[in-house]
C-alpha positions in Angstrom: 98.4 110.2 74.9 97.5 106.7 76.1 93.9 106.4 77.3 91.9 103.8 79.1 91.4 100.1 78.8 87.8 98.7 79.0 87.8 95.3 80.8 85.2 92.8 79.7 83.2 93.4 82.9 82.6 97.0 81.7 85.1 98.6 84.0 87.4 101.2 82.5 90.9 101.6 83.9 93.9 103.6 82.8 96.4 101.9 80.5 99.1 103.0 82.9 99.0 101.7 86.5 101.4 101.2 89.4 103.4 98.1 90.4 104.8 97.5 93.9 107.3 94.8 93.6 110.0 95.3 96.3 108.0 98.0 98.0 108.2 97.7 101.7 111.5 95.9 101.7 113.5 98.9 102.9 111.8 100.7 105.9 113.6 104.0 105.2 112.0 104.1 101.8 108.4 103.4 103.0 107.3 107.1 103.2 108.6 107.8 99.7 106.9 104.8 98.3 103.6 105.7 99.9 103.9 109.3 98.6 104.6 107.9 95.2 101.4 105.8 95.2 99.3 108.6 96.5 100.7 111.0 93.9 99.8 108.4 91.2 96.2 108.3 92.5 96.2 112.1 92.3 97.2 111.9 88.7 94.5 109.3 87.9 96.6 106.1 87.9 94.1 104.1 89.9 95.3 100.6 89.1 97.6 99.4 91.9 99.1 95.9 91.6 100.7 94.0 94.5 101.0 90.4 95.7 101.1 88.4 98.9 104.6 87.2 97.8 106.1 90.7 97.6 108.1 91.1 100.7 106.0 88.4 102.4 103.1 90.8 102.6 105.1 94.0 103.2 104.1 95.5 99.8 100.5 94.9 100.5 101.0 96.7 103.8 102.5 99.7 102.0 99.6 99.7 99.6 97.1 99.5 102.5 98.6 102.6 104.1 98.8 104.5 100.8 95.1 104.0 99.9 93.7 104.6 103.4 90.8 107.0 103.0 90.9 106.6 99.2 89.8 103.0 98.6 87.0 104.1 96.3 89.5 105.6 93.9 91.5 102.4 93.5 91.3 99.4 91.2 93.1 97.0 93.5 95.0 94.0 92.2 96.8 91.4 94.3 98.0 87.8 93.8 97.8 84.5 95.6 100.8 82.1 95.5 100.3 78.8 93.8 101.2 77.1 97.0 98.1 78.7 98.5 95.8 78.1 95.5 93.8 75.2 97.0 90.2 75.2 97.9 91.1 75.4 101.5 94.0 77.9 101.3 92.7 80.5 98.8 90.2 82.0 101.2 92.8 82.1 104.0 95.3 83.9 101.8 92.6 86.3 100.5 91.6 87.3 104.0 95.2 87.8 105.0 95.7 90.1 102.0 92.5 92.0 102.9 93.8 92.6 106.4 97.2 93.9 105.2 95.5 96.0 102.5 93.0 97.3 105.1 90.0 96.8 102.9 87.0 94.6 102.6 87.4 93.6 98.9 89.9 93.1 96.2 89.0 94.2 92.7 91.1 91.7 90.8 92.6 88.6 92.4 95.2 86.7 90.4 96.8 83.3 90.6 100.5 84.3 90.6 101.7 81.4 88.4 100.9 77.8 87.7 101.4 75.3 90.5 100.4 71.8 91.4 96.9 72.6 92.4 94.4 71.7 89.7 93.0 74.8 87.9 89.5 73.7 88.5 90.0 73.8 92.2 91.5 77.3 92.1 88.7 78.6 89.9 86.1 77.2 92.2 87.8 78.9 95.1 87.9 82.2 93.2 84.3 82.0 92.2 83.3 81.4 95.8 85.3 84.5 96.9 83.5 86.5 94.2 80.1 85.2 95.4 81.0 86.3 98.9 81.9 89.7 97.7 85.6 89.5 98.9 86.8 89.9 95.3 85.2 91.6 92.3 86.9 89.5 89.6 89.7 87.1 89.2 92.5 86.4 86.7 95.9 84.8 86.3 99.5 85.7 86.0 102.4 84.1 84.0 100.0 81.9 81.9 101.2 81.0 78.4 98.9 80.0 75.5 98.6 76.4 76.6 97.9 77.4 80.1 95.1 79.7 79.0 93.6 77.0 76.8 93.5 74.7 79.7 91.9 77.3 81.9 89.3 77.9 79.3 88.4 74.2 79.3 87.6 74.1 83.1 84.2 74.9 84.5 84.1 78.6 85.2 87.4 79.2 83.5 85.7 81.7 81.2 85.5 84.1 84.1 89.1 85.0 83.8 89.4 88.8 83.4 93.2 89.3 82.9 96.5 87.7 82.4 99.5 89.5 83.9 102.8 88.7 82.1 106.3 89.9 81.5 106.4 92.2 78.5 109.0 94.7 77.5 111.2 95.5 74.5 113.7 92.8 75.6 110.9 90.3 76.3 108.8 90.2 73.2 108.0 86.5 72.8 104.4 87.0 73.8 103.8 89.0 70.6 103.9 85.8 68.5 100.7 84.3 69.9 99.8 85.1 73.5 98.8 88.7 73.2 96.5 88.1 70.3 95.1 84.9 71.8 94.1 86.7 75.0 92.8 89.6 73.0 90.5 87.3 71.1 89.2 86.0 74.4 88.7 89.6 75.6 91.2 88.9 78.4 93.1 92.0 79.4 96.9 91.8 79.4 98.8 93.4 82.3 102.5 94.0 81.5 104.8 93.7 84.5 108.4 95.0 84.4 107.8 97.0 81.2 111.2 98.6 81.6 113.1 95.4 81.9 115.3 94.5 84.8 118.7 95.6 86.0 118.9 98.7 83.8 120.5 96.9 80.8 117.6 97.6 78.5 117.7 101.3 79.3 121.4 101.6 78.4 120.6 100.6 74.8 121.9 103.1 72.2 118.8 102.9 70.0 116.5 103.8 72.9 118.9 106.7 73.8 118.8 108.0 70.2 115.0 107.9 70.0 114.7 109.6 73.3 116.7 112.5 71.9 113.9 113.0 69.3 111.1 113.4 71.8 110.2 115.8 74.5 107.5 115.7 77.3 106.1 118.2 79.6 109.0 117.4 82.0 111.6 118.1 79.3 113.8 115.9 77.2 112.5 112.3 77.0 114.5 109.5 78.6 115.2 106.0 77.3 112.9 104.7 80.1 110.0 106.8 78.9 110.5 105.6 75.3 110.5 102.0 76.5 107.3 102.5 78.5 105.7 104.4 75.6 106.5 101.4 73.4 104.7 99.0 75.7 101.7 101.4 76.1 101.3 101.5 72.3 99.5 98.2 72.4 95.7 98.4 72.6 93.9 96.8 75.5 97.1 96.5 77.5 97.8 97.8 81.1 101.4 98.5 82.0 102.3 98.5 85.7 105.8 99.8 86.2 107.0 100.4 89.8 107.9 103.9 90.9 109.5 104.2 94.3 109.6 108.0 94.3 107.3 110.9 93.2 109.9 112.0 90.6 110.0 108.5 89.1 106.3 108.4 89.1 106.0 111.7 87.2 108.4 110.4 84.6 106.3 107.4 84.0 103.2 109.5 83.7 104.9 111.8 81.2 105.8 108.8 79.0 102.2 108.7 77.9 102.8 111.9 76.0 105.3 110.3 73.7 104.0 109.2 70.2 106.5 107.0 68.6 106.9 107.4 64.8 106.9 104.6 62.3 110.7 105.1 61.9 111.1 104.9 65.7 109.2 101.6 65.8 111.2 100.2 62.9 114.4 101.1 64.6 113.3 99.4 67.8 112.3 96.3 65.8 115.9 96.2 64.5 117.4 96.6 67.9 114.9 94.2 69.6 113.6 91.8 66.9 110.1 90.6 67.3 109.6 86.8 67.6 109.3 84.7 64.5 108.1 81.5 66.3 106.5 80.6 69.6 108.8 81.4 72.6 108.1 79.8 75.9 106.7 82.4 78.3 109.4 84.2 80.2 109.0 85.1 83.9 110.8 87.1 86.5 
């Protein structure tokens, strides 16, 4: 079973967290989404990831309602848009996120992707927020190897705690260099969309065949659980799949019970070949 990831600030978090992309978009699903997040907390999944971009703040609002009265249990992650990453706008965005999240601090505040604002300016703004106690730590999202090297070169850039990137069986390019590069710098990787997008990945015959070989406490394993177990096999990596219902959430949790065999991994390598050269970072 997959355990915890120790961040370089000494904090331990579970390798399986909860994403919230698209949460809050459909009002009739709000209650189910909140129940899913609260059930995840009950089961120890205390990493919740969101962003000001998601639903123009609606996802943060859902999270704020879900964690009401339970803030101390949560390692809360949200992200600032690159258009708001200036010295002047970062604190404004942070305070708006805090208001929607109904909390006085964010545990990890990420730059959502590279924009036109110089990294030095954004880092200075993040450090100021940390000094003020509005955030615990900061990091980045969708940064490739060259982006991370540039970040390391700016004053204070070594304060980066995590890099959140697209990583799944059908998006393996980061295995060639980025995963190891961040690992050497003791920067945690957060994998978003670990089950791919649109369901195409989960209809793969190899995944289906491997699922037939495994069972979990919920019964027969599913292709989605195998795909998630494959991501979670990486050490020092946090996966943040979204689960809009309690049933889906419990399926994600049960995926931690799957131990893929060497034959399983070889079959997945044949079906989804690992990269043999640098691949530009993919984003969704």
